[in-house]
LOTI-91094 format. One record per residue: chain; x negated, y, z of N, C-alpha, C in turn; residue number from 1; residue in one letter. Coordinates in steps of 0.1 Angstrom, whole numbers. Example, Ala and Ser with C-alpha at 12.3 -4.5 7.8 and 13.67 -1.06 7.14 Angstrom:
BEGIN
PT  chain   n_c1   n_c2   n_c3  ca_c1  ca_c2  ca_c3   c_c1   c_c2   c_c3    n  res
PT      A   -132    -57     78   -123    -45     78   -132    -33     78    1    a
PT      A   -128    -22     71   -137    -11     71   -129      0     79    2    s
//
This chain:
BEGIN
PT  chain   n_c1   n_c2   n_c3  ca_c1  ca_c2  ca_c3   c_c1   c_c2   c_c3    n  res
PT      A   -485    325     63   -473    323     66   -464    325     51    1    x
PT      A   -455    315     45   -445    316     31   -437    327     36    2    x
PT      A   -437    339     27   -429    349     28   -418    347     17    3    x
PT      A   -408    353     23   -397    357     14   -391    373     20    4    x
PT      A   -402    378     23   -395    396     26   -393    399     15    5    x
PT      A   -398    403      6   -392    412     -6   -397    407    -15    6    x
PT      A   -396    414    -28   -399    410    -42   -413    422    -47    7    x
PT      A   -413    427    -39   -427    439    -41   -442    435    -25    8    x
PT      A   -443    422    -25   -454    421    -12   -462    415    -19    9    x
PT      A   -463    412    -31   -477    408    -39   -481    419    -48   10    x
PT      A   -495    416    -56   -499    424    -63   -488    429    -78   11    x
PT      A   -496    419    -86   -489    425   -101   -490    412   -104   12    x
PT      A   -477    407   -117   -480    395   -127   -493    393   -129   13    x
PT      A   -497    381   -134   -509    377   -136   -510    385   -152   14    x
PT      A   -502    386   -161   -500    393   -172   -501    408   -172   15    x
PT      A   -497    412   -162   -496    431   -160   -510    434   -160   16    x
PT      A   -514    426   -149   -529    425   -139   -540    425   -154   17    x
PT      A   -539    418   -161   -545    412   -171   -547    424   -184   18    x
PT      A   -535    430   -183   -535    443   -191   -543    451   -189   19    x
PT      A   -539    454   -173   -546    462   -169   -557    466   -165   20    x
PT      A   -565    454   -170   -582    448   -169   -588    451   -179   21    x
PT      A   -579    445   -191   -580    451   -207   -587    463   -210   22    x
PT      A   -576    473   -206   -573    485   -213   -583    493   -204   23    x
PT      A   -592    490   -192   -596    495   -181   -611    506   -185   24    x
PT      A   -617    501   -194   -627    510   -198   -626    520   -210   25    x
PT      A   -608    519   -214   -609    529   -227   -606    538   -219   26    x
PT      A   -612    552   -227   -606    563   -220   -592    566   -229   27    x
PT      A   -584    575   -223   -570    582   -226   -571    595   -223   28    x
PT      A   -559    604   -232   -553    611   -228   -545    610   -211   29    x
PT      A   -542    617   -209   -537    620   -193   -522    621   -191   30    x
PT      A   -515    618   -182   -501    624   -179   -493    619   -184   31    x
PT      A   -497    609   -186   -486    597   -195   -487    600   -207   32    x
PT      A   -491    604   -219   -496    609   -232   -501    602   -238   33    x
PT      A   -507    590   -231   -519    581   -236   -512    565   -248   34    x
PT      A   -519    563   -253   -513    556   -263   -505    543   -256   35    x
PT      A   -506    533   -246   -501    527   -239   -485    527   -237   36    x
PT      A   -487    537   -227   -478    549   -225   -465    547   -238   37    x
PT      A   -468    553   -250   -464    558   -263   -458    542   -265   38    x
PT      A   -467    532   -268   -460    518   -269   -453    514   -264   39    x
PT      A   -452    515   -247   -444    514   -240   -428    519   -243   40    x
PT      A   -429    530   -244   -418    536   -250   -409    534   -263   41    x
PT      A   -419    531   -270   -411    526   -283   -400    512   -277   42    x
PT      A   -413    504   -272   -407    490   -266   -399    493   -260   43    x
PT      A   -395    500   -248   -381    500   -242   -372    514   -248   44    x
PT      A   -370    517   -261   -362    526   -269   -354    512   -278   45    x
PT      A   -365    497   -286   -362    493   -290   -352    481   -285   46    x
PT      A   -360    479   -271   -348    469   -261   -336    477   -258   47    x
PT      A   -337    488   -258   -323    494   -254   -315    498   -265   48    x
PT      A   -318    499   -279   -310    499   -288   -307    513   -286   49    x
PT      A   -321    520   -284   -314    533   -281   -325    547   -290   50    x
PT      A   -326    551   -300   -340    549   -310   -344    570   -301   51    x
PT      A   -331    572   -297   -331    588   -295   -339    590   -281   52    x
PT      A   -340    578   -272   -340    579   -257   -353    581   -254   53    x
PT      A   -354    600   -242   -365    601   -235   -368    588   -227   54    x
PT      A   -380    582   -222   -384    574   -215   -397    586   -203   55    x
PT      A   -397    583   -191   -406    591   -182   -409    581   -173   56    x
PT      A   -425    579   -172   -428    571   -162   -430    576   -150   57    x
PT      A   -424    570   -134   -424    574   -125   -432    561   -115   58    x
PT      A   -438    566   -103   -442    557    -99   -436    547    -87   59    x
PT      A   -420    551    -78   -416    539    -69   -400    550    -69   60    x
PT      A   -392    539    -63   -376    540    -64   -374    553    -61   61    x
PT      A   -381    554    -47   -370    568    -36   -377    580    -47   62    x
PT      A   -391    576    -51   -393    597    -60   -385    590    -73   63    x
PT      A   -381    582    -80   -374    583    -88   -362    589    -87   64    x
PT      A   -353    583    -77   -338    586    -74   -339    600    -71   65    x
PT      A   -351    608    -63   -349    618    -56   -349    630    -73   66    x
PT      A   -361    623    -77   -364    635    -87   -350    634    -98   67    x
PT      A   -352    626   -102   -337    624   -115   -325    630   -106   68    x
PT      A   -321    629    -95   -310    637    -93   -312    649    -88   69    x
PT      A   -322    653    -87   -325    670    -86   -325    674    -97   70    x
PT      A   -331    665   -112   -329    674   -122   -319    677   -125   71    x
PT      A   -312    663   -122   -296    664   -134   -284    669   -121   72    x
PT      A   -289    679   -111   -276    684   -105   -277    702   -106   73    x
PT      A   -271    704   -104   -270    719   -102   -277    723    -87   74    x
PT      A   -279    733    -80   -277    735    -69   -269    736    -58   75    x
PT      A   -255    741    -65   -244    741    -53   -240    723    -58   76    x
PT      A   -244    714    -64   -235    704    -62   -238    687    -55   77    x
PT      A   -233    682    -52   -237    670    -45   -240    660    -53   78    x
PT      A   -245    641    -49   -240    631    -56   -232    619    -47   79    x
PT      A   -224    612    -57   -218    607    -48   -221    596    -53   80    x
PT      A   -220    586    -42   -223    574    -44   -215    564    -28   81    x
PT      A   -218    553    -28   -213    543    -21   -219    544     -8   82    x
PT      A   -212    540     10   -217    544     21   -233    534     22   83    x
PT      A   -230    520     12   -243    513      8   -254    515      3   84    x
PT      A   -252    529     -5   -260    535    -14   -274    534    -12   85    x
PT      A   -278    528    -17   -299    532    -10   -304    552     -9   86    x
PT      A   -298    555    -18   -302    569    -13   -289    577     -3   87    x
PT      A   -285    568      4   -276    571     18   -282    568     30   88    x
PT      A   -289    553     26   -291    543     36   -306    544     36   89    x
PT      A   -311    544     30   -328    541     32   -341    546     23   90    x
PT      A   -334    558     24   -349    571     12   -342    582     23   91    x
PT      A   -342    577     42   -348    587     47   -344    603     43   92    x
PT      A   -331    607     40   -330    619     36   -334    622     24   93    x
PT      A   -343    618     15   -352    624      5   -338    635     -6   94    x
PT      A   -323    627    -11   -316    636    -14   -314    649     -9   95    x
PT      A   -309    650      2   -307    657     13   -321    673     12   96    x
PT      A   -332    663     14   -343    670     13   -347    684      3   97    x
PT      A   -342    678     -9   -339    679    -23   -326    695    -25   98    x
PT      A   -324    694    -13   -309    703     -9   -301    702    -16   99    x
PT      A   -294    688    -21   -285    679    -23   -278    676    -15  100    x
PT      A   -264    669    -14   -255    664     -4   -253    648    -10  101    x
PT      A   -256    634     -3   -246    626     -8   -233    626     -1  102    x
PT      A   -224    626    -13   -211    623    -14   -205    609     -6  103    x
PT      A   -202    603      0   -203    589      2   -185    585      0  104    x
PT      A   -184    574     -9   -170    567     -9   -174    555     -1  105    x
PT      A   -158    545      1   -165    531      5   -171    522     -4  106    x
PT      A   -178    511      4   -187    502     -7   -174    489      1  107    x
PT      A   -173    484    -19   -168    471    -14   -177    462    -24  108    x
PT      A   -188    452    -10   -192    441    -11   -204    455    -21  109    x
PT      A   -208    460    -15   -218    468    -24   -212    476    -37  110    x
PT      A   -200    478    -38   -198    483    -53   -189    495    -51  111    x
PT      A   -192    505    -59   -183    511    -62   -165    512    -71  112    x
PT      A   -158    515    -61   -146    513    -70   -141    523    -76  113    x
PT      A   -138    522    -91   -129    531    -99   -120    542    -93  114    x
PT      A   -112    533    -88    -99    540    -83   -100    547    -70  115    x
PT      A   -112    546    -64   -114    557    -48   -124    570    -60  116    x
PT      A   -133    563    -70   -139    579    -74   -130    586    -80  117    x
PT      A   -121    581    -89   -108    589    -92    -97    598    -84  118    x
PT      A    -96    586    -70    -90    600    -65    -98    608    -55  119    x
PT      A   -112    608    -54   -119    618    -45   -119    632    -56  120    x
PT      A   -121    624    -71   -123    640    -81   -109    643    -80  121    x
PT      A   -100    638    -80    -87    648    -82    -81    650    -74  122    x
PT      A    -85    645    -60    -82    655    -51    -93    670    -46  123    x
PT      A   -105    665    -54   -115    672    -45   -108    688    -58  124    x
PT      A   -105    682    -67   -102    694    -80    -87    700    -75  125    x
PT      A    -77    691    -70    -69    700    -69    -68    709    -54  126    x
PT      A    -80    707    -46    -82    714    -31    -82    737    -38  127    x
PT      A    -73    739    -36    -78    752    -37    -84    765    -28  128    x
PT      A    -99    754    -24   -104    758    -16   -113    753    -20  129    x
PT      A   -115    741    -32   -131    733    -31   -144    747    -36  130    x
PT      A   -140    755    -40   -152    765    -39   -163    767    -29  131    x
PT      A   -159    762    -18   -164    766     -1   -165    749     -1  132    x
PT      A   -165    742     -8   -169    725     -8   -182    724    -16  133    x
PT      A   -186    712    -13   -201    707    -20   -193    699    -38  134    x
PT      A   -196    709    -44   -193    702    -57   -200    689    -66  135    x
PT      A   -186    678    -61   -195    664    -68   -199    665    -83  136    x
PT      A   -213    667    -86   -220    672   -101   -224    658   -102  137    x
PT      A   -224    643    -99   -231    632   -106   -226    617   -104  138    x
PT      A   -227    612   -105   -222    596    -96   -238    589    -97  139    x
PT      A   -239    581    -88   -249    573    -84   -246    559    -80  140    x
PT      A   -248    548    -90   -247    532    -86   -260    527    -89  141    x
PT      A   -259    514    -83   -273    502    -80   -266    491    -90  142    x
PT      A   -275    486    -93   -275    473   -102   -286    470   -107  143    x
PT      A   -289    452    -98   -275    455    -90   -272    458    -73  144    x
PT      A   -269    459    -68   -262    465    -58   -273    464    -42  145    x
PT      A   -274    472    -36   -280    466    -25   -279    456    -18  146    x
PT      A   -267    450    -20   -262    439    -12   -263    424    -21  147    x
PT      A   -270    421    -33   -270    415    -40   -260    413    -50  148    x
PT      A   -251    419    -56   -239    421    -59   -239    431    -76  149    x
PT      A   -231    421    -84   -235    427    -97   -223    431   -105  150    x
PT      A   -223    447   -106   -209    450   -118   -203    441   -129  151    x
PT      A   -194    441   -132   -191    433   -144   -190    450   -156  152    x
PT      A   -189    445   -163   -191    458   -176   -176    466   -174  153    x
PT      A   -168    460   -173   -156    468   -174   -152    478   -160  154    x
PT      A   -162    473   -151   -164    482   -139   -172    493   -145  155    x
PT      A   -179    489   -147   -192    502   -156   -183    512   -157  156    x
PT      A   -176    505   -168   -170    512   -184   -157    520   -172  157    x
PT      A   -152    517   -166   -141    529   -160   -147    539   -151  158    x
PT      A   -162    537   -148   -169    545   -138   -172    555   -149  159    x
PT      A   -180    550   -160   -181    558   -168   -174    570   -175  160    x
PT      A   -161    559   -182   -150    572   -187   -142    578   -177  161    x
PT      A   -143    579   -162   -144    590   -152   -154    604   -152  162    x
PT      A   -163    599   -155   -174    608   -151   -174    615   -164  163    x
PT      A   -172    611   -181   -168    618   -186   -160    628   -184  164    x
PT      A   -149    621   -179   -139    628   -179   -139    642   -173  165    x
PT      A   -144    640   -163   -146    650   -151   -161    659   -158  166    x
PT      A   -167    654   -169   -181    658   -172   -196    660   -163  167    x
PT      A   -190    646   -156   -203    644   -150   -210    634   -152  168    x
PT      A   -227    636   -148   -232    620   -155   -235    612   -145  169    x
PT      A   -239    600   -150   -236    586   -142   -253    583   -144  170    x
PT      A   -257    580   -131   -269    577   -135   -271    563   -124  171    x
PT      A   -274    552   -128   -280    542   -122   -291    536   -122  172    x
PT      A   -289    531   -110   -303    533   -102   -308    516   -106  173    x
PT      A   -321    511   -112   -322    499   -120   -334    494   -112  174    x
PT      A   -334    494    -98   -352    490    -92   -351    474    -95  175    x
PT      A   -341    469    -93   -340    455    -93   -333    447   -112  176    x
PT      A   -329    460   -120   -322    458   -130   -322    446   -138  177    x
PT      A   -340    440   -137   -336    428   -143   -333    417   -140  178    x
PT      A   -335    416   -125   -322    404   -116   -310    404   -118  179    x
PT      A   -306    420   -122   -289    418   -127   -287    416   -139  180    x
PT      A   -299    415   -145   -292    413   -163   -298    401   -163  181    x
PT      A   -299    392   -152   -308    379   -156   -295    369   -153  182    x
PT      A   -286    375   -140   -278    369   -131   -269    361   -143  183    x
PT      A   -265    350   -137   -252    339   -149   -244    348   -145  184    x
PT      A   -236    361   -133   -225    366   -136   -226    382   -145  185    x
PT      A   -232    378   -149   -237    395   -156   -232    391   -167  186    x
PT      A   -222    404   -171   -215    392   -188   -219    410   -197  187    x
PT      A   -231    414   -197   -235    429   -206   -247    423   -205  188    x
PT      A   -259    432   -217   -272    430   -217   -281    446   -217  189    x
PT      A   -289    447   -217   -297    462   -214   -292    469   -225  190    x
PT      A   -290    467   -236   -282    477   -248   -272    478   -243  191    x
PT      A   -266    476   -241   -248    476   -238   -251    484   -226  192    x
PT      A   -254    481   -212   -260    493   -203   -266    510   -204  193    x
PT      A   -273    507   -217   -276    519   -217   -270    525   -227  194    x
PT      A   -254    524   -230   -250    534   -240   -235    535   -227  195    x
PT      A   -236    535   -214   -225    531   -212   -232    541   -198  196    x
PT      A   -239    547   -199   -246    556   -188   -250    567   -189  197    x
PT      A   -259    578   -188   -263    592   -190   -278    587   -184  198    x
PT      A   -280    579   -179   -293    581   -171   -296    568   -161  199    x
PT      A   -309    558   -163   -308    548   -156   -323    540   -158  200    x
PT      A   -330    540   -148   -345    533   -143   -348    517   -145  201    x
PT      A   -355    518   -152   -357    500   -153   -369    498   -139  202    x
PT      A   -368    493   -132   -377    490   -122   -390    478   -121  203    x
PT      A   -399    487   -122   -411    479   -123   -420    469   -111  204    x
PT      A   -419    482   -102   -425    479    -89   -417    465    -81  205    x
PT      A   -404    459    -86   -400    450    -81   -399    442    -89  206    x
PT      A   -403    444   -101   -403    432   -115   -413    429   -118  207    x
PT      A   -426    425   -109   -438    420   -115   -448    433   -119  208    x
PT      A   -445    443   -118   -455    458   -117   -465    456   -103  209    x
PT      A   -474    463   -104   -478    469    -89   -471    480    -88  210    x
PT      A   -469    492    -94   -458    498    -92   -451    507   -104  211    x
PT      A   -445    513   -100   -440    521   -114   -424    519   -116  212    x
PT      A   -418    529   -120   -401    527   -128   -402    534   -140  213    x
PT      A   -393    530   -148   -394    533   -161   -377    541   -167  214    x
PT      A   -380    557   -163   -365    563   -162   -362    567   -180  215    x
PT      A   -349    562   -181   -343    561   -193   -330    570   -198  216    x
PT      A   -332    584   -204   -324    593   -205   -315    585   -224  217    x
PT      A   -308    574   -224   -305    569   -238   -298    576   -246  218    x
PT      A   -297    587   -240   -290    596   -255   -301    611   -257  219    x
PT      A   -311    607   -252   -316    615   -253   -316    627   -250  220    x
PT      A   -311    629   -241   -306    645   -235   -310    643   -222  221    x
PT      A   -323    645   -219   -332    647   -201   -329    662   -196  222    x
PT      A   -331    660   -187   -328    674   -182   -335    686   -187  223    x
PT      A   -330    699   -190   -342    709   -192   -357    708   -181  224    x
PT      A   -369    709   -191   -377    709   -185   -381    699   -175  225    x
PT      A   -380    685   -178   -375    675   -166   -395    671   -167  226    x
PT      A   -401    673   -175   -420    671   -167   -420    678   -162  227    x
PT      A   -415    695   -156   -421    699   -151   -415    695   -141  228    x
PT      A   -403    692   -138   -393    688   -126   -401    679   -121  229    x
PT      A   -407    668   -128   -411    657   -123   -425    661   -121  230    x
PT      A   -432    672   -118   -445    674   -117   -440    685   -103  231    x
PT      A   -428    694   -106   -427    699    -92   -425    692    -80  232    x
PT      A   -417    676    -79   -415    671    -71   -429    659    -65  233    x
PT      A   -440    664    -73   -456    655    -72   -451    646    -74  234    x
PT      A   -447    642    -84   -439    628    -90   -450    622   -103  235    x
PT      A   -457    633   -108   -464    631   -119   -478    628   -119  236    x
PT      A   -484    619   -124   -497    613   -127   -506    618   -134  237    x
PT      A   -516    619   -128   -526    626   -140   -528    607   -149  238    x
PT      A   -530    603   -142   -536    588   -146   -521    585   -155  239    x
PT      A   -510    587   -159   -501    578   -166   -503    569   -169  240    x
PT      A   -511    567   -176   -517    558   -183   -508    541   -170  241    x
PT      A   -517    546   -159   -511    537   -147   -499    529   -149  242    x
PT      A   -487    534   -147   -473    530   -150   -474    523   -169  243    x
PT      A   -480    535   -175   -471    528   -192   -482    517   -195  244    x
PT      A   -488    515   -187   -501    501   -193   -493    490   -191  245    x
PT      A   -485    493   -180   -476    483   -172   -462    477   -180  246    x
PT      A   -459    490   -182   -445    488   -190   -449    478   -199  247    x
PT      A   -460    483   -209   -465    478   -224   -464    462   -223  248    x
PT      A   -471    463   -212   -469    440   -206   -456    438   -204  249    x
PT      A   -447    441   -196   -442    440   -193   -423    438   -205  250    x
PT      A   -430    446   -214   -419    448   -225   -424    442   -240  251    x
PT      A   -435    434   -237   -440    427   -244   -437    412   -244  252    x
PT      A   -435    409   -251   -436    391   -255   -423    387   -243  253    x
PT      A   -408    392   -241   -399    393   -232   -406    390   -221  254    x
PT      A   -415    398   -216   -420    393   -203   -411    397   -193  255    x
PT      A   -404    410   -190   -397    412   -182   -384    405   -179  256    x
PT      A   -377    399   -188   -370    393   -192   -376    378   -184  257    x
PT      A   -384    372   -189   -388    359   -182   -390    360   -172  258    x
PT      A   -398    368   -163   -402    370   -152   -387    371   -140  259    x
PT      A   -378    375   -146   -364    380   -141   -358    366   -138  260    x
PT      A   -356    355   -150   -350    348   -151   -356    335   -143  261    x
PT      A   -369    336   -142   -379    328   -132   -374    332   -118  262    x
PT      A   -372    340   -116   -369    348   -101   -357    345    -99  263    x
PT      A   -350    345   -109   -331    342   -101   -332    328   -101  264    x
PT      A   -336    318   -105   -335    305   -107   -343    303    -95  265    x
PT      A   -353    306    -90   -359    305    -73   -352    307    -67  266    x
PT      A   -340    316    -68   -330    324    -57   -322    316    -55  267    x
PT      A   -320    308    -68   -305    298    -65   -312    287    -62  268    x
PT      A   -323    282    -59   -325    270    -54   -330    275    -39  269    x
PT      A   -332    286    -39   -334    291    -22   -320    294    -13  270    x
PT      A   -311    294    -25   -291    299    -17   -288    282    -14  271    x
PT      A   -290    275    -23   -292    260    -24   -294    255     -8  272    x
PT      A   -306    255     -6   -314    250      6   -303    257     19  273    x
PT      A   -301    266     16   -294    270     29   -278    264     30  274    x
PT      A   -275    266     20   -256    262     14   -260    244     23  275    x
PT      A   -265    233     15   -268    222     20   -273    222     35  276    x
PT      A   -278    226     39   -282    228     57   -270    233     64  277    x
PT      A   -261    239     54   -250    240     63   -244    254     68  278    x
PT      A   -255    263     64   -256    278     68   -248    287     59  279    x
PT      A   -238    293     71   -233    306     60   -241    316     48  280    x
PT      A   -234    318     35   -243    324     25   -232    333     21  281    x
PT      A   -237    348     21   -226    355     15   -228    350     -4  282    x
PT      A   -222    359    -11   -222    359    -18   -232    370    -32  283    x
PT      A   -242    360    -33   -252    373    -42   -257    361    -54  284    x
PT      A   -252    369    -64   -258    364    -74   -272    365    -78  285    x
PT      A   -281    374    -73   -298    379    -78   -303    368    -69  286    x
PT      A   -313    379    -71   -326    374    -58   -328    373    -46  287    x
PT      A   -315    389    -39   -313    392    -28   -307    381    -26  288    x
PT      A   -309    374    -11   -302    360     -7   -296    361     14  289    x
PT      A   -283    363     16   -279    367     25   -274    354     32  290    x
PT      A   -283    354     42   -276    340     54   -275    347     68  291    x
PT      A   -262    341     73   -266    342     88   -267    329     93  292    x
PT      A   -275    334    107   -284    329    111   -281    336    131  293    x
PT      A   -280    321    138   -280    322    153   -290    333    156  294    x
PT      A   -291    337    169   -304    344    170   -313    336    174  295    x
PT      A   -307    329    180   -320    317    180   -325    309    168  296    x
PT      A   -319    306    162   -322    303    146   -333    315    140  297    x
PT      A   -326    322    145   -333    333    135   -348    335    142  298    x
PT      A   -349    335    152   -363    335    161   -374    322    155  299    x
PT      A   -366    316    158   -374    304    150   -381    303    139  300    x
PT      A   -370    304    129   -374    308    115   -382    314    112  301    x
PT      A   -383    326    117   -393    337    117   -407    334    124  302    x
PT      A   -406    326    134   -420    320    136   -432    313    125  303    x
PT      A   -421    308    113   -426    298    103   -426    308     92  304    x
PT      A   -416    317     88   -414    322     72   -412    333     78  305    x
PT      A   -415    344     65   -415    357     64   -402    361     60  306    x
PT      A   -391    370     64   -380    374     62   -376    389     70  307    x
PT      A   -362    396     62   -360    405     72   -349    402     72  308    x
PT      A   -344    413     87   -328    412     97   -322    418     90  309    x
PT      A   -312    417     87   -302    428     78   -293    434     84  310    x
PT      A   -287    429     94   -278    436     96   -272    425    113  311    x
PT      A   -266    431    126   -261    423    132   -244    418    130  312    x
PT      A   -244    407    130   -230    402    134   -225    403    142  313    x
PT      A   -224    396    152   -223    396    167   -230    396    176  314    x
PT      A   -231    397    190   -243    391    201   -248    383    198  315    x
PT      A   -246    370    187   -246    360    187   -255    356    172  316    x
PT      A   -252    362    164   -254    360    148   -262    372    143  317    x
PT      A   -271    371    133   -276    382    125   -275    377    112  318    x
PT      A   -274    385    103   -273    387     90   -290    385     88  319    x
PT      A   -291    379     79   -308    381     73   -308    380     59  320    x
PT      A   -320    383     54   -322    384     41   -333    382     32  321    x
PT      A   -333    370     26   -346    363     19   -346    367      5  322    x
PT      A   -355    370      0   -361    378    -19   -370    368    -22  323    x
PT      A   -369    368    -33   -375    351    -35   -382    368    -52  324    x
PT      A   -397    363    -54   -400    375    -66   -408    363    -74  325    x
PT      A   -416    372    -84   -426    363    -96   -436    354    -86  326    x
PT      A   -441    359    -76   -447    351    -69   -444    340    -57  327    x
PT      A   -431    335    -61   -423    324    -51   -428    314    -63  328    x
PT      A   -430    305    -53   -439    287    -59   -428    278    -56  329    x
PT      A   -432    266    -61   -426    257    -56   -430    250    -37  330    x
PT      A   -443    255    -35   -447    255    -23   -443    262    -11  331    x
PT      A   -438    271    -20   -433    283    -14   -420    274     -2  332    x
PT      A   -407    274    -18   -395    264    -13   -392    252     -5  333    x
PT      A   -408    242     -4   -406    234      3   -406    234     14  334    x
PT      A   -418    246     16   -422    251     27   -407    258     38  335    x
PT      A   -399    265     32   -389    269     36   -377    258     37  336    x
PT      A   -379    245     32   -368    237     35   -376    227     47  337    x
PT      A   -386    226     51   -392    220     59   -390    228     69  338    x
PT      A   -385    241     74   -388    249     83   -369    251     84  339    x
PT      A   -363    247     78   -348    251     79   -346    233     82  340    x
PT      A   -349    225     80   -348    211     86   -352    209    100  341    x
PT      A   -365    218    104   -367    221    121   -356    226    124  342    x
PT      A   -351    233    125   -340    243    127   -327    233    134  343    x
PT      A   -328    219    128   -314    215    129   -317    206    139  344    x
PT      A   -328    201    143   -336    195    152   -337    197    166  345    x
//
């Protein structure tokens, strides 16, 4: 069955897989100190224009968020995020399990508003009883957001400026970073992003890799004993080369950007199929597309195409999510178009 369920429902991009095969019989040192991981780190530093950056490879998004946030926060502090943030909704309390509270602010189509952040921090620090409260120790945003929207440079700049004012780090979840940067609505590049936060990660799992995320501390200021903290979280691979080799491939010959551009092109085509057929589509310039279907249409389409139900709109309508990936083909889009056309009969 044609699948638009997620961007990690296939294996690896052929070029990534080929690099794994080519290096398979070569011995290496462990824990990410192998030659391919070092090459990948240098390529990422170059791509970010951040020669002092510390780069650490982890396996998955939730693992990365939980590890980095725990490493950046003192024991008494929490992390500020939007109500729709991945760490607040879809990570099974991983942040709370490490002893840190997720402090939520309103979501504006997935995004954090700088004014909301500033107001919260001002109110907290003006409260004479603040020592009895969870200290806001960092800010977490996603790019692109969980709703497929993208921050503009000015929005991130404002959030980062507030973080600097209050001396707390800004951490950007980049699980789908490539799709945000490849979006036509994005008005900055990777080097700009790297210089407007304290930490971020480059998602591989959802952008062509079997698994893996590259955590980047662009100013070279990784948390003290970060390697040990990674291991303490059970996040240190003995065969660290597994992720390093994949990122070495992704950051060779502009592959990461090429995959992202390809996926965005397919997403815009998918989006247009629904628009042309008269279905309401929410604003998303990235590879996640959100379509409103009647419950009857949803059930009929689900018998022909794999996708995800997102949320209930009302008793008769459901918001559904369709996601493109490196593995999305012309045939997939043609099959979807046929299925959409059958909905109208």
